[in-house]
Backbone as ProteinMPNN parsed JSONL, in Angstrom:
{"seq_chain_A": "MRRLGLTAVLAFVLTVFGFAPGASAAEPAPAALAFATDSATTTPGGTVKLSMTITNNKTYDVWFVYQTIDPTWLTTQRPDLKYSFTGCSLATAAGATSCSGTGPSNLGGNYGATIPPGQSRTVTLTLRIAADSGCNGNIGFYSYYYAEFSDSTNTSGGPVYTPETRVLCA", "coords_chain_A": {"N_chain_A": [[31.507, 27.755, -29.528], [31.076, 26.592, -31.986], [31.472, 23.877, -31.436], [29.292, 23.33, -29.787], [27.168, 23.677, -31.578], [27.714, 21.606, -33.394], [27.375, 19.394, -31.704], [24.645, 19.631, -31.116], [23.513, 19.26, -33.69], [24.346, 16.619, -34.212], [22.983, 15.243, -32.128], [20.366, 15.75, -32.928], [20.237, 14.383, -35.407], [20.699, 11.727, -34.556], [18.404, 11.35, -33.005], [16.322, 11.641, -34.904], [16.784, 9.45, -36.588], [16.419, 7.385, -34.875], [18.431, 6.37, -33.212], [19.07, 7.367, -30.794], [19.385, 7.045, -27.258], [16.597, 5.609, -25.663], [13.807, 5.886, -23.418], [13.529, 3.272, -21.195], [11.228, 0.571, -20.566], [9.457, 0.804, -17.56], [10.352, -1.043, -14.726], [8.588, -3.175, -12.443], [8.163, -2.332, -8.967], [10.254, -3.866, -6.446], [8.688, -4.908, -4.374], [5.221, -4.534, -3.839], [2.556, -2.658, -2.453], [-0.904, -2.749, -1.948], [-4.218, -1.476, -1.425], [-7.63, -2.194, -0.543], [-11.157, -1.818, -0.031], [-14.152, -3.279, 1.344], [-16.413, -1.821, 1.152], [-17.495, 1.403, 0.231], [-18.845, 3.091, 1.826], [-20.285, 3.532, 5.113], [-22.163, 3.423, 8.198], [-22.495, 5.068, 11.433], [-21.621, 2.763, 13.941], [-21.225, 0.716, 12.179], [-19.17, -1.575, 10.171], [-16.177, -1.92, 8.201], [-14.265, -3.748, 5.914], [-10.858, -3.662, 5.478], [-8.546, -4.386, 3.193], [-5.195, -5.349, 2.742], [-2.686, -5.886, 0.483], [0.373, -7.341, -0.152], [2.749, -7.731, -2.648], [5.237, -9.796, -3.975], [7.536, -8.96, -6.234], [10.034, -9.745, -6.97], [12.722, -12.107, -7.678], [13.436, -13.469, -5.477], [12.701, -14.689, -2.165], [10.509, -12.883, 0.057], [11.477, -12.153, 3.204], [10.909, -10.664, 5.448], [8.652, -8.193, 6.55], [7.865, -4.898, 7.369], [5.397, -2.697, 8.384], [3.507, 0.301, 8.569], [0.462, 1.915, 9.582], [-1.486, 4.719, 9.392], [-3.816, 7.381, 10.22], [-5.022, 9.625, 7.687], [-4.275, 13.128, 7.204], [-6.628, 14.66, 6.832], [-8.493, 12.973, 8.023], [-7.738, 13.115, 10.688], [-8.529, 15.645, 11.271], [-11.158, 15.629, 11.9], [-12.339, 15.216, 14.763], [-14.695, 14.168, 15.713], [-15.186, 11.832, 14.37], [-15.138, 8.565, 15.183], [-13.358, 5.605, 15.546], [-11.979, 2.271, 15.297], [-9.565, -0.382, 14.89], [-10.629, -3.624, 14.89], [-10.286, -6.295, 14.289], [-8.3, -8.835, 12.663], [-7.156, -10.666, 9.899], [-5.37, -13.172, 8.07], [-5.18, -14.188, 4.791], [-4.799, -17.436, 3.65], [-3.673, -20.395, 1.838], [-5.025, -22.456, 3.022], [-7.226, -21.271, 4.087], [-8.483, -18.582, 6.157], [-6.526, -17.131, 8.738], [-6.192, -15.932, 12.084], [-4.63, -12.841, 12.972], [-2.346, -10.575, 14.598], [-1.544, -7.336, 15.988], [-2.977, -5.004, 15.221], [-2.786, -2.337, 15.584], [-1.499, 1.032, 15.094], [0.996, 0.54, 13.991], [3.674, -1.731, 13.023], [2.531, -3.798, 11.425], [3.556, -5.594, 9.665], [4.342, -8.223, 10.48], [2.053, -9.676, 10.25], [1.792, -10.704, 7.697], [2.758, -13.249, 7.404], [5.414, -15.729, 7.362], [7.142, -16.126, 5.021], [7.169, -14.828, 1.716], [6.945, -16.116, -1.337], [8.624, -15.662, -4.58], [6.76, -13.753, -6.93], [4.343, -14.156, -5.652], [1.572, -13.207, -3.477], [0.405, -11.801, -0.377], [-2.425, -11.328, 1.637], [-3.75, -9.266, 4.063], [-6.475, -8.645, 6.128], [-8.04, -6.074, 7.757], [-10.465, -5.247, 10.218], [-12.362, -2.463, 10.313], [-13.994, -0.693, 12.648], [-16.639, 1.484, 13.091], [-17.495, 3.687, 15.592], [-20.564, 3.633, 17.464], [-21.376, 6.105, 18.406], [-20.126, 7.846, 16.73], [-19.316, 10.726, 14.728], [-20.799, 11.831, 11.616], [-20.997, 12.029, 7.989], [-18.395, 12.398, 7.095], [-15.068, 11.554, 5.938], [-13.026, 8.668, 6.316], [-9.72, 7.798, 6.141], [-6.545, 6.207, 5.439], [-2.923, 6.0, 5.482], [0.088, 4.347, 4.468], [3.384, 3.166, 5.11], [5.965, 0.967, 4.062], [8.44, -1.613, 4.568], [10.516, -4.022, 3.211], [12.404, -7.033, 3.383], [14.542, -9.155, 1.494], [15.485, -12.546, 0.542], [17.926, -12.449, -0.725], [19.438, -10.665, 0.62], [18.82, -8.029, 0.045], [16.806, -5.021, 0.215], [13.742, -3.154, 0.258], [11.733, -0.199, 0.259], [8.659, 1.596, 0.588], [6.055, 3.982, -0.083], [4.232, 6.982, 0.679], [1.383, 4.833, 0.682], [-1.946, 5.02, -0.105], [-5.133, 4.31, 1.384], [-8.394, 3.442, 0.069], [-10.896, 5.891, 0.701], [-13.345, 5.803, 3.293], [-16.618, 6.678, 3.531], [-18.486, 7.986, 6.121], [-21.723, 7.788, 6.63], [-24.697, 9.533, 7.654], [-27.202, 7.869, 9.484]], "CA_chain_A": [[30.182, 27.846, -30.096], [31.023, 25.648, -33.087], [31.309, 22.543, -30.863], [27.92, 23.233, -29.316], [26.325, 23.5, -32.762], [27.968, 20.267, -33.91], [26.747, 18.456, -30.766], [23.203, 19.735, -31.297], [23.176, 18.63, -34.973], [24.53, 15.181, -34.039], [21.88, 14.767, -31.29], [19.156, 15.799, -33.752], [20.304, 13.289, -36.389], [20.505, 10.465, -33.841], [17.013, 11.271, -32.594], [15.495, 11.45, -36.089], [16.962, 8.106, -37.127], [16.098, 6.41, -33.853], [19.601, 5.808, -32.551], [19.251, 7.984, -29.476], [18.894, 6.168, -26.193], [15.215, 5.889, -25.304], [13.398, 5.507, -22.07], [13.168, 1.857, -21.137], [9.985, 0.301, -19.841], [9.672, 0.8, -16.116], [10.198, -2.335, -14.067], [7.789, -3.035, -11.228], [8.905, -2.242, -7.706], [10.535, -5.206, -5.915], [7.497, -5.302, -3.623], [4.176, -3.528, -4.016], [1.481, -2.702, -1.469], [-2.166, -2.229, -2.469], [-5.326, -1.494, -0.475], [-9.001, -2.247, -1.043], [-12.171, -1.908, 1.018], [-15.338, -3.996, 0.877], [-17.509, -0.866, 1.023], [-17.051, 2.802, 0.212], [-19.615, 3.835, 2.833], [-20.837, 2.832, 6.277], [-22.856, 4.321, 9.119], [-22.021, 4.855, 12.799], [-21.916, 1.419, 14.408], [-20.937, -0.239, 11.109], [-17.798, -2.025, 9.965], [-15.647, -1.985, 6.843], [-13.074, -4.592, 5.803], [-9.762, -2.998, 4.782], [-7.592, -5.416, 2.778], [-3.864, -4.878, 2.358], [-2.016, -6.972, -0.232], [1.758, -7.083, -0.533], [3.138, -8.624, -3.73], [6.673, -9.948, -4.175], [7.855, -8.895, -7.661], [11.427, -10.152, -7.163], [12.962, -13.545, -7.853], [13.861, -13.97, -4.168], [11.653, -14.652, -1.146], [10.425, -11.82, 1.061], [11.656, -12.762, 4.516], [10.483, -9.786, 6.529], [7.925, -6.989, 6.158], [7.457, -3.984, 8.426], [4.43, -1.78, 7.796], [2.741, 1.173, 9.465], [-0.8, 2.448, 9.04], [-1.852, 5.906, 10.164], [-4.899, 8.144, 9.595], [-4.626, 10.781, 6.879], [-4.417, 14.424, 7.876], [-8.037, 15.059, 6.834], [-9.194, 12.142, 9.009], [-7.42, 13.62, 12.027], [-9.158, 16.952, 11.458], [-12.538, 15.399, 12.321], [-12.285, 14.472, 16.019], [-15.982, 13.514, 15.987], [-15.174, 10.509, 13.742], [-14.549, 7.627, 16.138], [-13.186, 4.309, 14.898], [-10.863, 1.453, 15.774], [-9.374, -1.656, 14.211], [-11.076, -4.617, 15.863], [-9.983, -7.659, 13.879], [-7.254, -8.983, 11.671], [-7.026, -12.031, 9.392], [-4.436, -13.398, 6.97], [-5.672, -15.183, 3.84], [-3.813, -18.466, 3.303], [-4.213, -21.435, 0.965], [-5.9, -23.305, 3.843], [-8.286, -20.433, 4.645], [-8.024, -17.391, 6.875], [-6.066, -17.308, 10.103], [-6.153, -14.681, 12.832], [-3.325, -12.21, 13.133], [-2.349, -9.563, 15.646], [-0.855, -6.115, 15.566], [-3.9, -4.168, 14.459], [-2.598, -0.936, 15.946], [-1.018, 1.913, 14.031], [2.299, 0.184, 13.429], [4.146, -3.105, 13.108], [1.591, -4.713, 10.787], [4.255, -6.489, 8.758], [4.377, -9.595, 10.937], [0.799, -10.328, 9.917], [1.815, -11.256, 6.351], [3.289, -14.605, 7.39], [6.871, -15.792, 7.414], [7.842, -15.971, 3.748], [6.347, -14.624, 0.523], [7.758, -16.554, -2.471], [8.607, -14.789, -5.759], [5.545, -13.712, -7.727], [3.138, -14.385, -4.866], [1.05, -12.118, -2.657], [-0.259, -12.117, 0.881], [-3.438, -10.326, 1.935], [-4.198, -9.126, 5.44], [-7.705, -7.859, 6.179], [-8.355, -5.466, 9.046], [-11.844, -4.811, 10.38], [-12.466, -1.088, 10.795], [-15.3, -0.511, 13.278], [-17.011, 2.874, 13.356], [-18.224, 3.73, 16.867], [-21.986, 3.974, 17.346], [-21.546, 7.539, 18.686], [-19.244, 8.596, 15.834], [-19.892, 11.727, 13.846], [-21.046, 11.303, 10.279], [-20.735, 12.892, 6.838], [-16.962, 12.624, 6.984], [-14.314, 10.457, 5.343], [-11.93, 8.075, 7.077], [-8.708, 7.237, 5.244], [-5.261, 5.897, 6.06], [-1.766, 5.86, 4.599], [1.002, 3.337, 4.974], [4.745, 2.984, 4.617], [6.4, -0.406, 4.307], [9.841, -1.984, 4.368], [10.595, -5.468, 3.006], [13.739, -7.621, 3.178], [14.515, -10.323, 0.628], [16.451, -13.594, 0.878], [19.237, -12.134, -1.308], [19.978, -9.622, 1.5], [18.447, -6.681, -0.382], [15.573, -4.545, 0.834], [13.045, -2.081, -0.437], [10.727, 0.479, 1.067], [7.748, 2.355, -0.248], [4.991, 4.728, 0.547], [2.996, 6.521, 1.28], [0.335, 4.184, -0.097], [-3.194, 5.472, 0.514], [-6.298, 3.443, 1.32], [-9.609, 4.131, -0.375], [-11.569, 6.518, 1.828], [-14.661, 5.298, 3.663], [-17.516, 7.769, 3.91], [-19.387, 7.665, 7.211], [-22.996, 8.452, 6.331], [-25.682, 9.6, 8.72], [-28.197, 6.796, 9.308]], "C_chain_A": [[30.014, 26.809, -31.214], [30.805, 24.228, -32.559], [29.875, 22.317, -30.382], [26.966, 22.992, -30.479], [26.478, 22.112, -33.353], [27.308, 19.206, -33.017], [25.237, 18.464, -30.948], [22.765, 19.056, -32.593], [23.285, 17.109, -34.855], [23.392, 14.586, -33.207], [20.581, 14.746, -32.085], [19.123, 14.636, -34.75], [20.072, 11.941, -35.71], [19.044, 10.272, -33.428], [16.108, 10.97, -33.785], [15.593, 10.016, -36.597], [16.806, 7.015, -36.071], [17.281, 5.767, -33.17], [19.841, 6.385, -31.167], [18.733, 7.024, -28.41], [17.486, 6.584, -25.788], [14.944, 5.484, -23.875], [12.977, 4.038, -22.092], [11.88, 1.699, -20.343], [10.29, 0.19, -18.348], [9.43, -0.594, -15.553], [9.347, -2.138, -12.819], [8.691, -2.938, -10.006], [9.16, -3.655, -7.191], [9.383, -5.774, -5.082], [6.481, -4.18, -3.778], [3.08, -3.752, -2.992], [0.239, -2.073, -2.08], [-3.251, -2.398, -1.415], [-6.648, -1.611, -1.216], [-9.935, -2.28, 0.166], [-13.372, -2.655, 0.456], [-16.538, -3.072, 0.718], [-16.936, 0.546, 1.053], [-17.768, 3.634, 1.256], [-20.004, 2.922, 3.986], [-21.562, 3.866, 7.128], [-22.252, 4.135, 10.507], [-22.518, 3.503, 13.327], [-21.583, 0.344, 13.395], [-19.473, -0.636, 11.049], [-17.467, -2.019, 8.481], [-14.411, -2.863, 6.883], [-12.052, -3.868, 4.932], [-8.713, -4.06, 4.466], [-6.302, -4.778, 2.288], [-3.151, -6.064, 1.714], [-0.606, -6.54, -0.574], [2.158, -8.162, -1.53], [4.652, -8.619, -3.878], [6.946, -10.012, -5.675], [9.29, -9.303, -7.97], [11.532, -11.652, -7.367], [13.507, -14.178, -6.583], [12.694, -13.859, -3.194], [11.693, -13.353, -0.351], [10.501, -12.53, 2.407], [11.006, -11.967, 5.634], [9.76, -8.581, 5.943], [7.627, -6.19, 7.415], [6.538, -2.965, 7.773], [3.757, -0.961, 8.879], [1.426, 1.518, 8.787], [-1.252, 3.561, 9.971], [-2.986, 6.645, 9.458], [-4.331, 9.307, 8.778], [-4.871, 12.064, 7.664], [-5.884, 14.84, 7.935], [-8.843, 14.242, 7.838], [-8.941, 12.68, 10.415], [-8.082, 14.972, 12.307], [-10.625, 16.85, 11.871], [-12.545, 14.572, 13.607], [-13.601, 13.793, 16.375], [-16.084, 12.142, 15.322], [-14.434, 9.554, 14.673], [-14.523, 6.243, 15.507], [-12.048, 3.557, 15.573], [-10.755, 0.227, 14.879], [-9.692, -2.743, 15.223], [-10.747, -6.045, 15.475], [-8.937, -7.68, 12.8], [-7.227, -10.436, 11.219], [-6.08, -12.054, 8.205], [-5.015, -14.479, 6.086], [-4.538, -16.142, 3.5], [-4.466, -19.479, 2.379], [-5.197, -22.321, 1.718], [-7.077, -22.528, 4.421], [-7.691, -19.239, 5.349], [-7.592, -17.761, 8.29], [-6.036, -15.95, 10.781], [-4.732, -14.14, 12.858], [-3.457, -11.155, 14.222], [-1.668, -8.319, 15.125], [-1.747, -5.198, 14.769], [-3.805, -2.697, 14.833], [-1.997, -0.146, 14.807], [0.34, 1.541, 13.448], [2.56, -1.301, 13.579], [3.15, -4.116, 12.558], [2.288, -5.779, 9.961], [4.277, -7.934, 9.178], [3.128, -10.366, 10.579], [0.823, -11.005, 8.55], [2.329, -12.693, 6.302], [4.79, -14.567, 7.203], [7.545, -15.476, 6.09], [6.836, -15.741, 2.627], [7.227, -15.0, -0.674], [7.673, -15.579, -3.651], [7.288, -14.899, -6.53], [4.262, -13.927, -6.946], [2.786, -13.171, -4.013], [0.512, -12.674, -1.351], [-1.233, -10.971, 1.162], [-3.837, -10.407, 3.399], [-5.432, -8.228, 5.404], [-7.941, -7.391, 7.608], [-9.826, -5.099, 9.069], [-11.828, -3.433, 11.025], [-13.876, -0.899, 11.339], [-15.498, 0.972, 13.565], [-17.862, 2.868, 14.626], [-19.664, 4.17, 16.642], [-22.235, 5.462, 17.589], [-20.623, 8.408, 17.828], [-20.018, 9.674, 15.093], [-20.124, 11.11, 12.48], [-20.825, 12.394, 9.24], [-19.27, 13.326, 6.776], [-16.294, 11.391, 6.389], [-13.223, 9.979, 6.285], [-10.981, 7.43, 6.076], [-7.388, 7.064, 5.978], [-4.166, 5.9, 5.01], [-0.777, 4.926, 5.274], [2.37, 3.472, 4.326], [5.138, 1.541, 4.898], [7.886, -0.566, 3.988], [9.857, -3.503, 4.235], [12.045, -5.883, 2.799], [13.59, -8.919, 2.409], [15.617, -11.304, 1.01], [17.811, -13.377, 0.221], [19.911, -10.978, -0.574], [19.727, -8.201, 0.996], [17.165, -6.291, 0.341], [14.959, -3.458, -0.025], [12.079, -1.433, 0.538], [9.849, 1.291, 0.132], [6.711, 3.078, 0.575], [5.193, 6.211, 0.344], [2.085, 5.87, 0.242], [-0.963, 4.497, 0.624], [-4.307, 4.441, 0.351], [-7.425, 4.178, 0.613], [-10.28, 4.744, 0.858], [-12.934, 5.877, 2.046], [-15.488, 6.489, 4.129], [-18.458, 7.289, 4.994], [-20.656, 8.48, 7.004], [-23.881, 8.506, 7.566], [-26.761, 8.56, 8.444], [-29.545, 7.347, 8.875]], "O_chain_A": [[28.943, 26.222, -31.368], [30.049, 23.457, -33.15], [29.32, 21.232, -30.555], [26.048, 22.18, -30.366], [25.494, 21.499, -33.768], [26.749, 18.231, -33.521], [24.611, 17.404, -30.935], [21.757, 18.35, -32.606], [22.415, 16.387, -35.342], [22.882, 13.519, -33.551], [19.778, 13.825, -31.935], [18.092, 13.984, -34.913], [19.332, 11.105, -36.229], [18.515, 9.163, -33.495], [15.216, 10.128, -33.682], [14.586, 9.431, -36.995], [17.042, 5.841, -36.356], [17.133, 4.691, -32.591], [20.731, 5.928, -30.449], [17.771, 6.288, -28.631], [17.213, 7.769, -25.594], [15.755, 4.826, -23.222], [12.162, 3.628, -22.919], [11.496, 2.568, -19.56], [11.264, -0.444, -17.943], [8.429, -1.239, -15.866], [9.372, -1.071, -12.205], [9.83, -3.403, -10.014], [8.369, -4.558, -7.465], [9.139, -6.98, -5.092], [6.85, -3.007, -3.84], [2.715, -4.89, -2.696], [0.311, -0.992, -2.664], [-3.217, -3.333, -0.615], [-6.774, -1.185, -2.364], [-9.547, -2.715, 1.25], [-13.591, -2.67, -0.755], [-17.575, -3.492, 0.202], [-16.009, 0.84, 1.807], [-17.356, 4.757, 1.548], [-20.044, 1.699, 3.847], [-21.566, 5.053, 6.803], [-21.562, 3.143, 10.744], [-23.689, 3.156, 13.172], [-21.65, -0.841, 13.722], [-18.64, -0.102, 11.782], [-18.349, -2.102, 7.626], [-13.592, -2.738, 7.793], [-12.341, -3.506, 3.792], [-8.061, -4.577, 5.373], [-6.31, -3.808, 1.529], [-3.026, -7.124, 2.327], [-0.4, -5.504, -1.206], [1.941, -9.351, -1.297], [5.275, -7.558, -3.902], [6.622, -11.01, -6.319], [9.719, -9.216, -9.12], [10.545, -12.376, -7.243], [13.99, -15.31, -6.614], [11.802, -13.03, -3.377], [12.762, -12.791, -0.111], [9.685, -13.402, 2.707], [10.6, -12.53, 6.651], [10.208, -8.011, 4.948], [7.183, -6.75, 8.418], [6.866, -2.424, 6.717], [3.471, -1.46, 9.967], [1.3, 1.423, 7.567], [-1.383, 3.368, 11.18], [-3.114, 6.556, 8.237], [-3.305, 9.891, 9.127], [-5.589, 12.069, 8.664], [-6.345, 15.321, 8.969], [-9.78, 14.762, 8.444], [-9.852, 12.695, 11.243], [-8.18, 15.388, 13.461], [-11.264, 17.863, 12.157], [-12.736, 13.357, 13.555], [-13.627, 12.928, 17.25], [-16.971, 11.361, 15.665], [-13.239, 9.722, 14.92], [-15.535, 5.764, 14.997], [-11.259, 4.134, 16.322], [-11.709, -0.157, 14.203], [-9.093, -2.784, 16.298], [-10.926, -6.943, 16.298], [-8.708, -6.687, 12.11], [-7.269, -11.344, 12.049], [-5.993, -11.095, 7.437], [-5.315, -15.574, 6.563], [-3.45, -15.718, 3.11], [-5.676, -19.432, 2.157], [-6.11, -22.881, 1.112], [-7.858, -23.094, 5.185], [-6.518, -18.92, 5.156], [-8.213, -18.596, 8.949], [-5.871, -14.926, 10.117], [-3.762, -14.893, 12.775], [-4.555, -10.882, 14.705], [-1.266, -8.256, 13.963], [-1.326, -4.662, 13.744], [-4.657, -1.9, 14.44], [-1.987, -0.611, 13.667], [0.789, 2.177, 12.495], [1.773, -2.032, 14.18], [2.945, -5.173, 13.154], [1.665, -6.775, 9.592], [4.235, -8.815, 8.319], [3.139, -11.596, 10.6], [-0.058, -11.817, 8.267], [2.328, -13.297, 5.229], [5.37, -13.518, 6.922], [8.44, -14.632, 6.046], [5.782, -16.375, 2.588], [8.165, -14.269, -0.994], [6.754, -14.763, -3.716], [6.772, -15.994, -6.75], [3.181, -13.884, -7.533], [3.581, -12.245, -3.851], [0.204, -13.861, -1.239], [-0.911, -9.801, 0.953], [-4.21, -11.465, 3.905], [-5.441, -7.19, 4.742], [-8.031, -8.192, 8.538], [-10.378, -4.685, 8.05], [-11.34, -3.262, 12.142], [-14.845, -0.938, 10.581], [-14.66, 1.626, 14.186], [-18.839, 2.126, 14.717], [-19.952, 4.97, 15.752], [-23.187, 6.027, 17.05], [-20.369, 9.566, 18.16], [-21.22, 9.548, 14.861], [-19.69, 9.988, 12.219], [-20.507, 13.534, 9.575], [-18.957, 14.47, 6.447], [-16.889, 10.314, 6.343], [-12.578, 10.777, 6.966], [-11.397, 6.609, 5.258], [-7.147, 7.694, 7.008], [-4.433, 5.814, 3.811], [-0.803, 4.74, 6.491], [2.495, 3.839, 3.157], [4.681, 0.957, 5.881], [8.487, 0.221, 3.256], [9.27, -4.199, 5.063], [12.816, -5.191, 2.134], [12.652, -9.686, 2.628], [16.564, -10.946, 1.71], [18.77, -14.062, 0.577], [20.853, -10.379, -1.093], [20.362, -7.261, 1.475], [16.524, -7.116, 0.992], [15.602, -2.919, -0.926], [11.66, -2.047, 1.519], [10.253, 1.631, -0.981], [6.523, 2.816, 1.763], [6.249, 6.634, -0.126], [2.024, 6.294, -0.912], [-1.076, 4.268, 1.829], [-4.413, 3.783, -0.684], [-7.42, 5.407, 0.558], [-10.228, 4.163, 1.942], [-13.594, 5.459, 1.094], [-15.079, 7.221, 5.03], [-19.156, 6.291, 4.813], [-20.665, 9.698, 7.179], [-23.817, 7.624, 8.422], [-27.185, 8.39, 7.301], [-30.492, 6.584, 8.682]]}, "name": "protein", "num_of_chains": 1, "seq": "MRRLGLTAVLAFVLTVFGFAPGASAAEPAPAALAFATDSATTTPGGTVKLSMTITNNKTYDVWFVYQTIDPTWLTTQRPDLKYSFTGCSLATAAGATSCSGTGPSNLGGNYGATIPPGQSRTVTLTLRIAADSGCNGNIGFYSYYYAEFSDSTNTSGGPVYTPETRVLCA"}
């Protein structure tokens, strides 16, 4: 009991005088995925651009990215909401180029071959709402990703959620 009391007093003194180990500032993840949409709402027959940006926060190149995109549980609960991904483009220094793989998985190849340290790549998918889709519901997605770096390390993250798009009645 005496040892426990001595340990508690010592911990208190160290804390009061600022010698106790503190929480260090959190470092950013080696790679980060972020989503944005060009509109929070649309109507049946409309489109929304869904942008996905992966940022390399490491000091080594990203060599490989694997990414999935799937509808959220609430989106799947509204079978009257009909949508599809109809286009894909990769923003580059020379402009936008077409990409493929707009299905529910394997989106990582769309980011281009290498992402240098401190840089980002943005892929934009076109989400088309069917003309006969239901309305007054939200469409949202979530994603998991895996990235490999040139120093033979890797990282994974997710789920990362997209902003929801509200399908309004016309």
